[in-house]
N, C-alpha and C positions, 0 to 999 in steps of 0.2 A: 575101531578107529580112535586114535589119540586126540584128545583135546589139549591144546597148548596153553599153558599159563605162563606168561612172561612177567617177571617180577624182579625187583632189585633185592639184594641181600638185606639192606637196611629196612625196607618196607616189610619184608617177611618176618624178620626177627622182632621188630617193634610190635607187630600184631601179636606175636606169640608171647613175648616176654614182658611187655610193659605191665606194671602192677603198682598197687599202692593208691594214694589219694591225690586229689587236686589240692594244691596249696599255693595260692597266688603270691603269698609272701616269699616263697622260695623258688618259684618256677624259673625265674631268671637266673637264680644262683645254682640250683641243682641240675638244671637241664644241661647235660654234657652236649656240646655242639662243636662243630668243626670250625674253630677259630683260626682263620687263615694265617694270621701272624704267628700264633703259637705253633701251628703245624710246621710252618716254614722254618721256624727257629730250631725245632727238634730235627727236622730233615736235613738242615745244613750241617748238623753234627755227624751225619752218616758217613761211613767210610767209602773207599773207592769201589768195594765189592757190593755195596748196598744199592738198592733201587727204591725209587719212591713213586707213588701213584701208579701201582701196578694193576692193570685190568685183568680180572679173572671171570671165568664163565663156566657153567656146568649145566648139563641136561640131567634131570632126575626124574625117573619114571615111578609113578605111584598109581597102581591100578590103570584106569583109562585116562589118567592125567599125565601130561608131560610138562614138568616144571622147567622152564628155561630161566635160570637164575644168573644174574651177573652183578658186578660191583667193582669198586676200585679200592684196593687196600692201601693204607698210607705208606707202608714200607715193607720191603722184602730184604732182610738183612742176611748177608752171606756168612753167618756164624757157623762154627764147627762144634760138634759133628752134624748138627741139624740146622737147616735154614729156619729163620725166624720171621713170622708175620708180625708186624708192629701196627697196632691200632692206637691212634692218638686221639685223646678227648681233652677238650679245654673247658675250664669253668672259672667263674668269678668267685666261687665259694672256697671254703677252707678244705684243703686236701685231707685233713685229719677226719673229716666227716664221712669220707668214703668207707663204706662198710667192708670189713674183713679184707677180701682180696679183689674188690671191684664189683661192678654192677652186672647182674646176669645178662641183661640185654646187650651190654658191651662185649662180654665174653662170647655170647652167641654170634655176634657179628664177626669177631676175630676168628673164632673157630670155624665158621662157615667159609671164610676166605681161605683158611688153612686147608680145609677139605678140598676146595675147588682147585687150589694150586697143586696139592698132593696128588689129586686124581689125574690132572692133566700131565704132570711131570713125573708120575710114578714114584713118589716119595713114600718110603715105608713109615715115616714119622715126621712130625713137624714140631717146632718150638713156637709157642704163641705168647705174645707180650702185649699187655695193656699199658700205655703210657699216659698218665694223667698230668695235665699242665695247669698251674694256676696263672691266669692271664695277667694279673697285676704283679705278683712277686716273681714270676717265671720259675717258681719251684716246680720240681718234677717228682713223680712217684710212679714206680713200675711194679707190675705183677707179672709173673712168668709161669707158664705150664708147658710140659712136654707131653705130646699126645700122639698115639699111634694112628695110622691110617684107618684101621678097623674101628677104633674108638670114634674117630671123626665121622666116619660113614654112618655109624649107628646113631650118633648125636644128631647129624643133619637129617637122617631119615625120621627121627622123632619130631623135629621141628616141622618138617613138611607134612607129616601126619596130622599135627595139631592145626596146621593151616588149611588142610584139605577140605573140611566141611564148608568153610567160607568160599574157597575156590570153586567147589562143586555148585554151591548156591549161585555164585556169580555166573557160572557157565550156563546153568539152566535158565537163569533170567535173561542172559544175552540172546539165547536161541528164541525164547518167547518174545522178547522185545523186537528183534529183527523181523520175525515173522509178522508181528502185529503192524510194524511200520510199513512193510511191503504191501499189506492189505489196506492201509489207511488212505482213504480218499480225502480230498479237501472237505472239512467237516460241515460246510454249509452247502445249500443247494446250488448256489452260484457265487462267483466272485463279485464283490462290489467293484464299481469303477475304480481303477487304480490299484486294486488289491493284487491282481495277477502280476502286474508290472513290478510291484514292490517285492512280492514273493520270489519272482524270477531273479531279480537283482540280488536278493539275499543269497539264494542258492549259488548263483554265479560267483559272487564274492567269496563264498566259502570254498567253492571248487578251485578258484584261482589263488586262494590264500592272500587276499587283499582286504583293505578296509573299505567300508561303504558308509557314506554320509548321506542319509536320506531324510529329506523334508517331506513328510506325508501328513495331510490334513487330519484334524480331529474328526473322528467318526468314521474313518475309512476302515478301521479294524486293524491297527498296526500290530497289536499283540499276536493275533492269529497269523497275520501276514509275515511275521518274522519267525515265530516258533515253529510253524508247520514246515517251511522249507528246511529249517535247521534240523528238525527231527528226521526229515527225509534224508538229509546228509549223513545222519548217524546210520540210517538203514543201508545206505550205499557204501559204508565203510570210510567215508571222508572224515568223520568225527567219531569221538568216543563219548563226549559230553559237551554241554553248553552251560554257560552262566548267564542268567537273566538278571542284569544289574539295574537297580532302581534307587531312587532317592527318597521314596515315600512309601508308607504302608499301603496307601490306596492303589498305587500302580503295581505293588506286589500282589495284591488281591486279583488284579486283572490277569496277571500271568498264571496264577493258580486256577482261576476260572477257566482259562483257555485250555490248560492241561487236563482239568477235570472233564471239560466238555469233550476233548479228544479221547479221554479214557472211556467215556460213555459210548464212544463210537468204535471202541475196540482196541485203543492204544494201551500197550503194557510197557510203561516207562517209569523208572524210579526217579522221582523228583523230590527234593527237600527244600523247605523254606527255612532260612536262618533268621531268627528274631533276635534283636539286641538283648544282651545279657540282663540289663536292668529291667527289661519288660517281661522276660520269660522266667526269671528266677522265682523259685517256689518260696523262698524265705522272705521275711519282712525286711531284713537288711541283707544287702548283697555282700557277703563275706565268704570268699572261696577258701575256707580253711576247714580242715576235717573236724576240729573241735566245735565248730559252729554250724556245720551243715552236713546232715546225714547223706545228702546226695553227692557231696565231694569226698566223704570218707569212704575209702575203698573203691572209688570210681573205676579205676583201671582193672580191678579184679572182676568187675561185672559187665564191663562195656561190650566185650565181644559177644556175649550171650544176648545182650539187648539189641545189638546191631543185626545179628542173624535173625532174631525173632521178628523185628519190624520189617526187614527186607523180604522175609518169607510171606508175610501177611499183607503188606501194604504196597501201594505204588506212589500216589501223590501224598507226600508226607508234609502236611500243613502244620502250623503251630499246634493246633488242637490234637492232632494225631501224635506228634512228638511228645507233647505233655502227657498224653495217656500212657505211652510206653515208658516214659521216664519215671512216672509214678510206679508203674508195674515192676520195673527193674531197679528202682532206687538209684537212678543216675541223674547227674546234673543235666537238665534239658538243653542248656546252651552248648555245653561241650559235646553232648550227644549229637546235636545237629551238625556240629563241625566234623565229628567223626563220620557221620553219615554222608557228608558232602563228598568225601573221597571215594565213596562207593556209588554215588548217584549218577544218573545220566543227565540230569538237569538240576541246577542249583539256583534258587531264587534268593537273592541277597542284596545287600547294600553295596554301592560302589567300593566302599572301603576294603572289602575282602579281596579285591583284586589290586587296587591302585594304591592303597595306603600302606607305606612300608612298615608301619607299626603293627598292623593287624592282618595283613594279607596272608592267605593260606601258605603255611610254611612247608607243607609236605608235598608240594607240587613239583614233580620232577620234569625235566625238559621234555621227555617223551610224552608225558601226560598233557603238557601245555600244547605241544605240537598237534595234538588231536582234540583240542578244545576250541570253541568259539565263544566270543563275548557278544552278547546282545545288550546294548546300552540304551535303556529306555529313558525318555525325557532327557536326552543327552545334553541339552542346553544347561542343565543343572551342574554338569560335571566340571565346568570351568571354575566357578567359585569354590565348589567342594574340593577340587584338586589344590587350589591355593591353600585351603585350610590343612589338607593332608600333608603338604610339603612345607608348611610353616611350623614354627615352634616358638613358645614364649616361656619366660620365667618371670615370677613376681617376687617382690621382697618379703611380703607378709608371712608366707609359710616358713621361711628360713628363720625369721625372728622367733616365731612360735616354736620351731624345732630346737633352736638354740636354748630356749628356756626349758623345753621338755627333756632334752638330753643332758643337760648340765648335771654332773655328778652321777649320771647313769651310764653314759658311753662317751668316753673322752674324745675319740676320733670323730664320732658323729657330731658332738658338740662343737669341736674345733672347725670342722668343715662347714657346718651350718652357719656358724658365726662369720667365717670368711666370706660366705655368700652374702650374708646380710650386710657386712661391712662394705662389700663391693657396691651394693646398691646405694648405701648411704653416701659413699664417695661420689657416685654418679650423680646423685641429686645435688650435692654441693657444687659440682663442676658445671651444672647446667645453667647457673646464673638466673634461676627463677623461670626459665623457659618451660612451657607446658609440655613440649615434646621436642625430641631430637631425631633427625634422620641422617644416617651415615651409610657409607658404602663398604666400609671395612669390617670384616668379621671380628668381634671382640674376643680375641684369642685368650686373654686373661680369664674371662668369664667361662669360656669352654673348659679351660684347665681346672678352674675351681669346681665346675659342675662335675667333671670327671672324678676329682678327688672326693667330692661329696657322695657321688654314686657308689664309689668303692667302699666308703665308710658306711653308707646306708646298707649295703649288702651285708657287711659284717654285723651291723646292729640288728638287722632283720633276722639273720641266722642265729644270733644270740638271744633273740626275743627281748631286746632292750627297750623297745617302744610299745606302749600299750594302745596307741590310737592308729587309725588308718592314715593319719597325716604324713607319716614318714614314708609309707608305701606310695602315696600319691606324689610326694615330692621326688621320690626315687624315679618313678616312671617319667615324670616331667623332665627331670635332669637327663635321663637316658634319651628321651626324644630330642631334647635340645642338642645333645652331643651328636646324635645320629644326623640331625638336620644340618648341623655345622659342617659335616662332611660333604653335604650337597651344595653348600654355599658357593655361589659364583656371581657373575654380573647380572643374573636374573633375580637377584635378591637385594633387599636393603635391610638395614637394622633400624627398627623403629622403636624409640623409647618414649613412653608416656609417663609423665610425672604428675602425680596428684598430691594433695596434702597428706593422705594416709598411706600411699603405696607408690611403688615404682614398677612399671611393667616394661620388659624388654623383649621385643619380638623379632625373630628372623623371618622376614615376610617375603614369601615367594610371589613375585610379580607376574612371572610368565611360567606356567606349569607345563608347557607343551613338551619340552624335552624329557622331563621326568615322567610324564604320562607315557611317552614313547617307550622309555626304559622299563617302566613297571609293566607295560603291556606287551613287552617283547617276548617272542616265543610262541604266542597263541596263533593258531592257524589264521583266524580272521576276526576282525572287529566290525560289528554292525552298529553304527551310531544313528539313532532315529528319534525324531521329535516332530510335532506339528509346527514348532516354532524355531527350527534350526535356520534362522534367518538373521542376517545374511549368511549364506552357507560358507562363503569365503572366510568370514570372521571365525566361525566355529572350526573350520578345517585348520586354520592357523593356530587357534588356541588348544585344540585337542591333538595336535601332533600328526597331521596328515602327511603322507608321502606322495611323491609324484605319480606313482602307479595306482593310487587309490581312486575309487569311484565316487561320483556324486549322483544323486537322483532327486528330482523335484517332482512330486506327484500332484497334479492339479486337484482342486476340490471336486468331489463327486456330487456336491449339492448345487441346486439351482440358486441363482442370485436372488430370485423372488422369495426364497425361504427366509431371507434375512433383510430386515428393514434397518438400515444404518442411519443414525442421526448424529451429526457433529454439532456440538454447541461450543462456539469459540469464546470461552470464558477463561480468563487467566487463573490457573491454580498454582502459580509460582509461590514460593514460600512467603514473600512479603505481601501477596494478595489474598492469602488464604482466609484471613479474618473477614474480608469484604465478600468473599465468595460463598461463605457458609449459607447465607439465606437464599441466594439465587439457586444454589444446588438443591437445598431442601425443598424449595417451591417446585423446582423442576421434577423432583422425585414424586411429589404429591400429585402434580398435574398428570404425569405419565401413568401413574397407578389408577387415577380416576378415569382416564380415557381408555386405558387398556388393562383391566383387572387381571390378576394372576400372581404368580410367584416370581420375585425379582431378587437378584443379587446386586449390591452396590459395592464396588471395589475402590479402595483408597490407597495412596502411596505410603501412609503411615497410620499407626494407631491414634496418634494425637489428632491428626486431621479427621480421621473417621469419627472419633469421639465428639469432636467439636460440631461436626455436621449432624451427627446423631442427636445431640442435645438440642440443636436448633430445630431439627425436624420434629422432635417430640413436643417442643414448645409450640410450634406452628400448628401441629395437629390438635393440641389441647384447645387452641383458640379457634380452630376451624369450625365453621357453622354447617358445612356440607356433611351429609351422611354417606359420602361415597366410599369406595373401596379403600382409599388412602387412609381415611380416618378410622376405618374399621379393621385395617390390616393388623395381623400379628407381626411384631417386630423382634428380630433376633440380632444380637450383637456379639461378634467374635471377641474373645479375650485371649491374651497371650499365654495364659496359664491353663488352658482348657485340658481336662483329662480326655482319654480316649472315649469314655462313655459319653461325655458332654459333646464331643465332636460328632459322634454317631447320632446322638439325639438331635443336634443342630441340623444335620443333613436329612434325617428321617422326617423332619417337619415339612420338607419340600415334597408334598404329595399332590398329584394332579386332581385328587378328589377333594382337596381342601374347600370348605364352604366359603371361607373368607380369604382375601389376598394375604400374601406373606412377603415380608421384606427382610432380607438378610444383609446386615452391614458387615463387611469383611475387608481384609487387607490384601493387596496384590503381592504375589510371591509367597503367600501363606498357605495353610493347609487346605483352604476351600477354593483356591484359585487354580490348582493343578490336580489332575487325576480324578476329578469329580465328575461323575456321569449321571446327569439328571435329564433323562430322556422325556420327550413329549411335553405334556402340560406340567411336569414337575418344575420346569423353569421356562418362563415365557419372555423374560427380559433380563439383560445385563447392562448395568451402567458403570462405565469405567471413568473414574475421576483422575485426571492428570495423565502424564506420559510415563509414569513409573520410574523416573530417574532416581537413582540412589541419592541419599542425602549427601550434600557436599561435605567432604571430610578429608583428613590428612591422608588416609590410606588410599582413597579413590584418587586424590590428586597425585599421589606417588605413581599410581598406575598410568594416569594421564601423561605425566612427564616422561615416564619410561617409554611408552609407545610413541610419543612425539619424537623422542631422541632417535628412535629406530625408523623414522620416516613414515609412520602410520598416523592415522587420525586418533590421537590420544583421547580426546573428549568423547568420540564415538565409542572407543574401546572401553573406557572407564565408566561412562555414564549412559550414552544413548542406546547402544545395543543391549546391555543388560536391562535397562529400564523398559524399552519397548518389548522385550521378550516377556516381561511380566504382563504387559498390556495384552499381548497376543494370547497368552495362557488364560488370562481372566476372561477375555471375550470368547475364547474357544469353549467355554463351558456351555454355550447356548445351543448350537446346532450339532446334535450328536447322532442323528439318524436321517434317513431319507424323508421321513414324515414330519420332522421337527420344523417349527416356524418360530420366529421371535424377533424382538426389537433390541438392537444394540445401540447404546448411546455413548458417544465418546466426548467427554467434557474437557476441552482445553483448546486454546486458540492455536497451539502449535500443530494441531492436526491439519491445519490449513497450509503448513509449510512443506515444501518439497522434500526437505531432509527427513521429515517424519512420515509423510505420505508414502514415500517409496518403500518404507518398511512395513506398510500395511498389506495384508493379503489382497489380491485382486478384487475379491467379492466384498471387501470392506470399503473400497475407495468410492468416493462420491462420483 
C-alpha cells in the first residue's frame, strides 16, 4: 500500500538545498523572495506565446511512498526550439553578489518545474531560466540551462531521495499519533462543572470552521478543555496542527503541563514551544552572525539532521529539550524551534508568531493554514498587543547617531540618515513648542525618506560599512514603518511626541479588528478564551468577530460561599491617592491580623504601590501588637525583575509558611495573570482601584475614535481594559473546588452600577 506525501515544490527543494549560515545582517537582503511588483514587471514583458503563473503537478513513486508534488512556475515561454521555464527571484541586494550562475535552491525549484511540465506534456528537453531582479534599480540578470528529460528525471529523483527519510519519519509519526489520539480518553476521572460544555463548543467550532469567543471562569481547567477537543479533531482528520497562543511565559507552562499530562496518558504528539530569541540565545550578546556565533555558522548544513534526531526521540519539546538538542547539533536554539514548528502537531508560542506581520510564520502555505486551528489563551490581552503589532514608530536620535557614524564611511547611508534627522528637526520647529501633535494624514514625505534610508542601509550592511548594531536596528525600524504605512487608513492616527532631547513619530493603530481578521485569515478555526472576556461584545468587536461566530459564557463552578467579598468605598482616584495611603495600609494590617495567611495586594501603578508600601512599613514599625501583620514577610514587585527573581517571589507563597506573607504587586503585571496559587498558598487578594489606565494622549485618542463611531469611547479606552485587570487580579484567589479566601475591592466606584455590572456574579454584594 502506498503512503501519499503531498508537498509543494518550494517546500521540498528548500528542505534539501538550503545551506550556509544565519546572518541577520543580510537575511533581508540575501533572501530571494517573490516580490509581487518585480514579478509583474518581468511578466509584463512576456510575448503573446508566453504564459505566466502556470500550475504544474506530478506524482513521483519512491518505494512505498507516493509523492504528490505541485507548484506554480512564474513563466512558460514559447521559445524555439525548446520551451523555457522562467523562475523569477527578487532581492534588495546587489545582483553582483549572486554566486557564479545562481543559487542551487533556485535552480532546484526551476528544474523541478521543468521536469513536471516535460513529464505531463512529453517534452524531450526543456530550457530553464533564472531571472534575478533588483527591487530598487529594476536591474535584471539571467542564467539559462538546457536540460534533457532524462537529466531532469534523474535530478528530481535525487531530490526526492534526499527528502525521503524525513517523509518516512513524518508518516511513522502520524500513524502513531492518530492511533494514540483514538485511544485517548479525557485525562481526568471526571469533567469539572462547565468543562464538558467548553470542550464540546471547541470541537463544534473546529468542525464548522468558525470562531468561538468563550468566557470561562478561572479554575475550570480551560487549557485541558481547549487542547483535548482540538487534539481529538486532529485524530478525526479535521486538523493537522494547532497553535496555542499566549501572552506570558506562565500560561505557556500551563499548555506544556497539559500536553505532558496527556503524554503520560498515552498521547503521542509532537509539540514545540517557541521561546523568545533574547531569552533562549546561548551567547552573552545576541548577534546572529557567523563570525560571532558558532550556532549560526553553518546552521543550514546541520539543521536537517538535528530536526530528524529530535523528532525521532522526543514528543513534547519544551525549551529545555530544544536547548539540549541545539547544543548536541550546534544549531541556534531559536531558529531550531522555528524549523520544528513547521513539523509539529502543536506549537506553543506568543501571539506575535501568527498575528504580527513582522515575525509571523513565513512558510505557512494556504493548505497548511486550512488545516490549523488557533487557540488564543487569555485572549483579552490580544487587543492592546495587536495595537502594538500594527503600529510603528521612528525617533530622531538614532538617525543623528548614524549620521555621525556613517560620515566619510558610506556616503548614501550618511545622506539618507541626515535627511531623516533633518525631517525631525523641521517637525520640531513647526510644532510651535507643543509637546505633542495628533494628525490623521499619513506623513508621505517621511515614508519616502524611510524607504531611501532602508535602501541605503541595505547597501551599507552588505558592504560591512557599519560596525555597530545601531544601523541594523534602524534598518528594521524603517522597514517596519514602511510596512505599517501601507496599512494606514482611518483606523490610524499619526501621533508625534516632542521632548527636549528627542522627537518620536508613531503610526498608531486605534482599532486592530480588521487587521487581526486579515492576519488570521485562512485558519480553519479560532478559539478565543479567557476568564475575563467581559463584556463579550466588546472583545468580539475588537478581535474581529463575524456574524457566524459563536459565543459561550460558562458559569463559575465554585460555590459563592468559597469567596468572602468585601467592598471598601474609598476613593483611589489620582488626586486622592496621597490621602488614601494610610487608610489602605491600616486596612491591610487589620485584615492580616484577623485572617492570617498569604496575601496579594494589587495596585494600578508602581508609584501608588510604592507609596502604600512605605506607609505600611512605617505603620508596622510603630505597631505595638505582635500579630501576624507585624510579623509577616513582605515582598515588593519591581519592574526590572529577572526570571529567577519572579520565580523566587512566587515560590515564597507556600501553604506551609509559619508566618504570614504579603506580596505588593501591580495589576496587569506578571503576578496578576496566569499565576496558580492553590489552597493555602493564597488566602486573600486585595485590589486597590478599578484598574483604569493612566489618563494620557494615546488613551484619549482611543476614546475620541470610538465616540466618533457611536460607541462608548470612555468605556472602550479606560473602563473595559481597567476592569479586566481587576478581574484578572481577583481571579488569582479561587483556583480549585476546595479553595476559600477573602477578596477586598477598595474603591467607591465599586458601588456604581457602571462598574458593578462588570463584576462576576459571585463577586457582587
